[in-house]
LONU-827801 format. One record per atom (N, C-alpha, C, CB): residue in one letter; x, y, z. Coordinates in pm, whole numbers, padded with zeros to 5 digits, always signed. Glycine has a CB too. Example, Ala and Ser with C-alpha at 12.3 -4.5 7.8 and 13.67 -1.06 7.14 Angstrom:
<nodes>
a+01319-00569+00780/a+01230-00450+00780/a+01320-00330+00780/a+01131-00447+00905/s+01285-00225+00708/s+01367-00106+00714/s+01290+00003+00787/s+01408-00060+00572/
</nodes>
This chain:
<nodes>
x-01266-00914-01455/x-01184-00828-01350/x-01244-00857-01194/x-01201-00653-01392/x-01345-00944-01205/x-01449-00950-01019/x-01426-01090-00962/x-01670-00938-01030/x-01232-01106-00956/x-01231-01232-00872/x-01188-01207-00688/x-01106-01339-00957/x-01185-01279-00675/x-01156-01318-00495/x-01086-01190-00494/x-01044-01483-00431/x-00940-01201-00572/x-00760-01125-00540/x-00827-01011-00610/x-00570-01204-00633/x-00898-00921-00656/x-00963-00821-00682/x-01000-00757-00572/x-01053-00846-00755/x-01091-00814-00552/x-01194-00783-00404/x-01119-00747-00298/x-01282-00913-00344/x-01004-00807-00259/x-00976-00863-00120/x-00850-00695-00176/x-00910-01096-00078/x-00788-00665-00254/x-00652-00565-00310/x-00764-00409-00331/x-00553-00645-00520/x-00969-00470-00322/x-00988-00353-00332/x-01042-00301-00223/x-01047-00329-00429/x-01045-00364-00149/x-01099-00362+00022/x-00948-00317+00111/x-01166-00563+00088/x-00844-00403+00061/x-00726-00401+00173/x-00634-00275+00112/x-00625-00570+00182/x-00713-00122-00048/x-00644-00017-00034/x-00759+00095-00016/x-00544-00002-00150/x-00877+00052+00026/x-00977+00080+00074/x-00894+00132+00247/x-01093-00057+00052/x-00885+00014+00331/x-00864+00064+00453/x-00718+00070+00481/x-00935-00011+00548/x-00575+00064+00378/x-00523+00109+00371/x-00514+00287+00413/x-00517+00051+00294/x-00584+00347+00273/x-00630+00503+00277/x-00713+00546+00376/x-00699+00544+00162/x-00737+00460+00492/x-00862+00471+00609/x-00729+00518+00681/x-00978+00307+00678/x-00689+00397+00697/x-00556+00437+00841/x-00463+00540+00838/x-00444+00324+00866/x-00452+00578+00725/x-00333+00683+00663/x-00400+00835+00698/x-00305+00659+00462/x-00585+00810+00654/x-00664+00931+00631/x-00666+00985+00760/x-00807+00911+00573/x-00664+00883+00845/x-00795+00888+01037/x-00653+00918+01108/x-00916+00662+01136/x-00559+00947+01039/x-00459+00936+01141/x-00500+00935+01312/x-00370+01055+01110/x-00500+00776+01331/x-00525+00711+01440/x-00377+00741+01503/x-00577+00555+01417/x-00247+00798+01457/x-00131+00826+01539/x-00030+00760+01450/x-00136+00768+01696/x+00104+00766+01507/x+00209+00667+01383/x+00265+00577+01348/x+00283+00678+01354/x+00185+00426+01476/x+00185+00323+01442/x+00072+00315+01344/x+00188+00247+01544/x-00059+00339+01352/x-00175+00278+01216/x-00088+00416+01148/x-00422+00284+01238/x-00078+00477+01094/x+00017+00550+00990/x+00080+00446+00916/x+00132+00644+01054/x+00218+00384+00998/x+00301+00331+00926/x+00237+00205+00920/x+00434+00339+00969/x+00145+00096+00975/x+00140-00029+00895/x-00042+00032+00775/x+00118-00213+01050/x-00072+00139+00781/x-00165+00198+00634/x+00033+00196+00532/x-00287+00456+00673/x+00071+00234+00562/x+00179+00235+00444/x+00229+00128+00385/x+00286+00291+00476/x+00246+00012+00503/x+00246-00080+00487/x+00183-00208+00424/x+00258-00070+00547/x+00058-00133+00482/x-00085-00272+00366/x-00025-00171+00204/x-00399-00230+00422/x-00045-00048+00202/x-00064-00004+00050/x+00050-00068+00033/x-00075+00158-00005/x+00104-00076+00056/x+00199-00227-00070/x+00230-00332-00087/x+00298-00242-00101/x+00182-00390-00016/x+00085-00526+00007/x-00026-00548-00075/x+00022-00530+00141/x-00068-00442-00160/x-00196-00441-00190/x-00194-00378-00374/x-00279-00339-00060/x-00032-00306-00312/x+00044-00232-00473/x+00054-00373-00515/x+00232-00122-00476/x+00102-00457-00455/x+00181-00623-00517/x+00080-00698-00583/x+00245-00743-00385/x-00025-00669-00512/x-00202-00740-00576/x-00227-00653-00721/x-00380-00688-00434/x-00186-00545-00680/x-00235-00487-00733/x-00175-00450-00906/x-00249-00407-00639/x-00004-00489-00925/x+00036-00534-01001/x+00062-00647-01085/x+00072-00508-00980/x+00064-00765-00942/x-00051-00859-01041/x-00127-00902-01128/x-00099-00875-01038/x-00221-00830-01077/x-00373-00814-01072/x-00347-00789-01261/x-00456-00652-00943/x-00278-00637-01324/x-00234-00605-01416/x-00179-00641-01464/x-00211-00549-01423/x-00048-00701-01484/x+00016-00832-01501/x-00106-00946-01593/x+00059-00891-01325/x-00147-00996-01480/x-00223-01174-01572/x-00364-01098-01626/x-00286-01368-01416/x-00398-00994-01554/x-00530-00951-01688/x-00506-00856-01808/x-00661-00867-01622/x-00318-00844-01827/x-00323-00780-01933/x-00360-00544-01973/x-00435-00892-01978/x-00344-00515-01809/x-00373-00399-01792/x-00326-00342-01689/x-00479-00386-01798/x-00203-00332-01830/x-00045-00250-01824/x-00072-00126-01760/x+00033-00211-01983/x-00124-00033-01727/x-00137+00088-01718/x-00161+00023-01529/x-00269+00178-01836/x-00255+00008-01536/x-00294-00045-01406/x-00167-00110-01279/x-00395-00165-01455/x-00055-00175-01363/x+00014-00197-01301/x+00089-00132-01313/x+00034-00277-01294/x+00143-00026-01428/x+00280+00076-01412/x+00247+00178-01287/x+00311+00183-01573/x+00105+00163-01277/x+00077+00291-01152/x+00099+00243-01023/x-00082+00351-01143/x+00049+00114-01005/x+00115+00063-00909/x+00219+00052-00850/x+00109+00004-00912/x+00265+00028-00977/x+00413+00008-00991/x+00517+00154-00874/x+00444+00028-01200/x+00468+00266-00941/x+00495+00392-00889/x+00448+00412-00738/x+00432+00491-00980/x+00360+00347-00712/x+00281+00372-00573/x+00321+00278-00502/x+00129+00372-00571/x+00380+00131-00556/x+00500+00049-00470/x+00574+00183-00406/x+00624-00063-00585/x+00617+00248-00485/x+00768+00311-00451/x+00728+00441-00392/x+00880+00338-00593/x+00623+00477-00358/x+00582+00633-00291/x+00551+00519-00166/x+00417+00766-00375/x+00487+00448-00141/x+00428+00358-00018/x+00546+00331+00025/x+00334+00223-00044/x+00689+00258-00079/x+00769+00203+00031/x+00802+00276+00053/x+00850+00122+00036/x+00872+00428+00020/x+00927+00530+00107/x+00827+00564+00247/x+00947+00665+00009/x+00670+00548+00245/x+00667+00568+00302/x+00633+00493+00469/x+00639+00627+00238/x+00718+00396+00459/x+00704+00248+00485/x+00876+00250+00538/x+00651+00133+00323/x+00956+00315+00511/x+01087+00314+00489/x+01117+00480+00651/x+01124+00353+00262/x+01018+00606+00583/x+00974+00722+00715/x+00943+00681+00827/x+00858+00806+00699/x+00854+00613+00807/x+00766+00597+00944/x+00787+00447+00995/x+00591+00627+00915/x+00923+00402+00959/x+00909+00241+01065/x+01068+00189+01015/x+00736+00083+00998/x+01181+00292+00932/x+01289+00279+00953/x+01447+00381+00977/x+01279+00211+00875/x+01386+00501+00906/x+01427+00581+00913/x+01481+00599+01103/x+01334+00660+00835/x+01649+00686+01090/x+01670+00659+01227/x+01640+00739+01354/x+01781+00641+01232/x+01610+00865+01224/x+01529+01002+01320/x+01375+00928+01436/x+01432+01150+01154/x+01334+00832+01366/x+01201+00791+01425/x+01197+00683+01454/x+01096+00805+01360/x+01258+00574+01448/x+01298+00457+01512/x+01266+00460+01638/x+01426+00431+01501/x+01297+00610+01744/x+01302+00610+01913/x+01143+00652+01932/x+01433+00745+01997/x+01104+00683+01803/x+00950+00698+01858/x+00839+00590+01785/x+00894+00866+01822/x+00882+00476+01766/x+00786+00360+01773/x+00766+00272+01950/x+00859+00243+01647/
</nodes>
């Protein structure tokens, strides 16, 4: 597990966490959740193809959690006017 896809997923994970942790505003946080969903999908693919099922399962749950974050920040009716 040291190929370009793993590096992209790793860097994307760090960027997504930074976007949320630095609290740069509602829009940046929302995009951080979107990026987390994308890299979770990559990690699921990596886990399945590399035989690392715990990695795939963990990121499956993280995908659901971050999908909820996308909903809360971008799609929830109470927040749509704020974007």
